[in-house]
N, C-alpha and C positions, 0 to 999 in steps of 0.2 A: 490519530486524521486533524484535518484543519478546514475548517470551516467557518467561510466568509458570510456573514447574515447582513441583507445589506436591500431592506423592503424599503416601502412606499407606505404614505399615511395610512391605512383604510377606511375611506374614506365617513366621519361621524362616528366611528366606534374608537380607534385606535388610532393616539397618534405614531409616527412613524421608529422615533426610538419606546415607545409603551408594546409596538406589534414585534422589531427586536428584538425587545425583551421576552414574550411573548414565547418567539422562536425560540430561543435559547435555552428558557428555561425547561419548556418542553423535551429539547432532542438532550440538553444534558441529566435529563432522567435517564434515559436510555441508556448513555454513552456520558459515563460524566468522566470518560479518562480526554475527549474529544479535541481539540483549542479550540472555543470561536472565537471569532472577531465581530465585535456587532461594530455597522455604518450603516447609519438610519437613514435613511434616505431624502431627494423632495424634487420636482421633475419642474418648481417654481411656483405650485400652491398650496395649500396647509404643508405647515412645516418648514415652509425653507427657510426661515431666518431664525426658528432653534439645528436647523442639521450647517446650516454652514455657523451660526456663536460656536458649537462644538467643534470646526473643523478647526473653524482658524480665529478666535478668541476673538478681542475687537470690544469696544464698549455699546451698551445698548440705553435705549433710552426711550423712552414711552410719550406718546401723544396722542388727543385726543381729536377723535375731526368725525364729522357726518356719516354714520351710517346712511346703508342704503336706501332708507328711506325715511334719514332725520334724524334719529334717536341718535344720542353720541355716543363713542365706544372708543375702547382705548388702542392704538396698533406700536407695537414696539416697533423701532428700527435701529438693524446692527450699523456701527462706524467702525471700520476698520479700516488704516494706512490710507487713510483719502475717498474710505468708497462707505458709502450708507447702500447699505442693499435693505430695500423694503417688499412686502410678501402684502400682496393688495389683494387677498382674500381678508385678509384681520377688517381691512377697511370696508369689501364688499361681498365677504363670501356667503354660502347658501345657510352654512349654522347660524347666520346673525339672523336669519328672518321664516317665523313661522305661522299663519304661511307666509308661503311665498307668494311675490307680488314682482309677476317679471316687466309691466307695463310702467311700472314708475318707479322701479329701483333703480339705484344711479349709482354712477360708481366718482361725483365728486369728490368721495373722501381718501380716495385716493391723489386725488390731485394735492389735496391737504396734505397731504404725507410728503411727497413731490418736493413742494413747496419748502415744508420743515427740512429736510433733510438739506437744499440748498442753501437753503439760510444758513441754518448751521454750519456751512461752508464745505458740503461733501463738494471736489469735482469731479468726482466720475459718483450717477447713481445708479444701483442695476434692481429693475424692478421685476420682483415677481409676480407671472400670471396662474393663474387655474383656479377653481373652486371657489368661480367665481358664482352671485346670484343676481347677477345686471346683465343686461342685451342692451344696451344705451350707445354700441363705438365709439364711446371713451365721451363723451360729450359732456360728462358730468367731471371728466378729470380735467377737459381743457376749459371749461367756465370756472373750474376752482384757477387753475393757472393765470387766469385774463381775457379768456376766449368771450365774444360777444357773438349775438345772433340776433332774426326777428323773433325766435323762438326761445320760450326758456332750455336752457342747455344742461339744468340740472335736475330735472322730472323724470327722467327716464324714456323710454325712447316714446312714449304715447304723446309726449309733450313735443314733441320735434316734427309730428306733423305736418305738414305744411312749409317746412324750415325752404327760403332762398338765399338766405344769405347767411354765411359764419365765417368773422372774420379772428385767424389764432394766431394774429401779429403780436397784439403785448402774448401771451403765452408763448409763442417763440422769445421772443425776448429777453425775457425772464430766466429762461434755459440759456440760455447766450453764454456759449463756455465750457457749456457740463456735458460730459460722457455723458447720454444716456444709452441705458444696455436694458433690452427688454427681455427675460430669462421665461420665453415661455413654451408650456406644458403640450401644445400642438401647432403642428403647422396648416393650420384652415387657412384660407380665405376668407374675408368676410361674406361677402353675399354670394344667392345664387344655393344650387343644390345641394354643393358638399360647403358652405360657409356654414357660420357661427350660431344662423340663428334654425335655419335648418338641422343641423347635430346636436346644437345642444340645449335645443330651445326647450324639447320637451323637460329634459332634466331642470329646470326654471321652471318648468310651471305651466308655460304655453301650449293653445289647443292647437291643432292643424291648421283650425281659423287662425289663428294669433299669428302664428308664423309665419305666416303667408303680406299679412298682414303689417307687422313687424317689418321682415325682411324690405317691402315695400316704399316702407319708413326709413329705413335706415343707406335703402339707395338712393333717395331724395336728400336725406342727408350729406351721403359722398358725392353727386355733385354740388350742393352749395360749398362746399370747404373745397373739393378740387376743381373742379366743376366738370362741363360736359362730359370734353370729349374720351376716349378710351386711352390718349395716351395721359394726361391729366390724373385719371383716377384709379390707373396703373399700383397706387398704394394700397389700394383696397384690394385686389387678387393679391398680394404680393403672403409667401409662407408666413403665419404668425399672428395677422392684419384681424382675422377674426377669437385668435385666444380672449378670453374671458370676457367674452361677448363684444369686442373690438375696441376691448383698450388698447390689446398688440396697434388697431391703425393710429389709434390718438396717437399711440404716444410716438410710432413712426411718421407719422407729421411735426411732430416736433426735435425731430433727428435722428429716433432710436434706429439703434440696431439691432438688429433678432437674432439672439442665440440660444441654443436647446436649452434648455430647462437642467435637466439632468446631465448634457454633460459639462456645465459649469460647476451646478454639485461633487459629479464623481470628481473632476481637476483637482478638484480643495481639497475634500476628502483621498483626493491618493486615491483611490479605485483600484485601475489600470493596476499599478505597484500591486497594493493589496491580494488581488484577484492570484496575481502569480504566483506570491508567497502562500495560496490556500490549495487545498484538495479539488473541494466543491464549493460552489453559490448557493445561498439560498437568495430566493427576493419575494416580495409578495407586495398585495393590495387589495381591497375592498372588492374591487369587481372585475377580474383578469376575461377580457372577451377582446373585440379587434379595434375597438380604439386605442389599446393598449401598443399598436406599433404607432400611432401618432404623438409618438416622442415622450409620450411617459416612462416612468422609472422600470417597470418591468423589463422594458425591450432595450432601454439604453443599459442597462445592468448586466443583458444576456447578452448583447454588442460585446462589452466589453471582458465577457468571461468567454465568449468566442473567440477572444483578440486576444487570449493569455493561454485559447487553449484547457481551458476547463467547465468542466458540465454545471451546466446550470437548472435549478428547480424553483416551480412557481407554489408558493403556500397564501391561499385566496380564497374570501369568505365565499366566492363563487367561480364557477370553472365557466364558460362562455364558449371556449375555442375546445378546436378538436383537435388531436395527437396530429397532421397531417400543419394548422395553423401556426401550430405550437412550436414542431422543427422550423418550419419559415423565421421566426425570431429568435432563433437559435436558445430554443428553450427545451431541457429534455426531458420530464413532467410534472404537471401540474397536480395540484390536492386541493380538494375542495372542502370548506367547515361544511357548509351548507350541505353535501351531500350527507354527509354522516349524522348528523345533528337537526338538518333543518333549518331552512331562514331563519326562524323567530328565533329559536333557540341561539343559534349565530349571532345573532346581532342582541339578544338578550345579557350572553357572556363571554363576548367574543375574547378578550381577553385570556379567560380558562381553557378554552374550548380550541383557540388557535394550538394555545403551549398541549394540548391533549394530539392535535395533527401533528404537531410537528415532533412530540415523541414516535408516535404510530409510522411517521414520513422516516426518522433515524435507523429504523427496523432494516429497512430497505434499502438506505446508502450509506449507513455505519459499515464496518467491518465487524466492528461488537458484536451484531446480529445472527455473523455466520459462525461465533464462539461456539 
């Protein structure tokens, strides 16, 4: 049997390559004769640069930038065939803050990375969005690229309260002639009931009261940047504007075009071709839930498997969708580590427990189990 193993990172516990190795190791424990192909995936979030480097080659450059609350952090940029690939989570990711500080966390460092990539001669810059600890509407990024305002743009959403004027002319001039691509992990708008703050604010540490306040602040920020009319503000409603707490919005203001992060990575690794050459596709992520449908790896991999007429299964830390929802996403079955060993244990030894789960799942799906 030929099995394609194409998981995302398991948020905060395993990188995508580590998760893929754990799944392959466990599967081979039960079915050593099965042929497994490992293709670690990313949707633009953590692991984006590593996955693309493995697929595309190229050269890696490390730059030091301002982290989400000021502490300097290293960020790796991939340069391949005139394109620079940037992973925003390396500059403003959730893993950089403990405790979280969503009112003050800034995307300034992401802007610094983009500026460095352009200065190094990249004619095309692809920015992977996902896994951010920020919710500043991309104001920090704009500031790092030269934008100005009547309030600080580089100190998080709290500092944007009362903003009335934002000038992004210098930032646009800095990126003139550069093909800017936004590899988004979600297709959310920036504002409102289904926007960035309401959807992912709790994950970044915002309380219900703060969610309402921050969404109002960002509404004022949009008005200051774009203008008051619905036509002028339309960019804030575009799919992907809410990605990474509004980084998508800021990059769109600078001329960026949105693509699906998972589609971009799938093309780079040749996922469609590989799916056709295998009998089963296995994907996974830390938590398989309803948000997985909004541009995440699991949904993207399942879609590729469905187009190739191959079954797709999910191995996850936690599974929070029912069988009907799975089928709607193109997933045959989903299996949970936490269901077997509990949430705490699944987090304490993620590699071992994921490998054990994979071995058990292989008994169901590999023909060897019927021998």
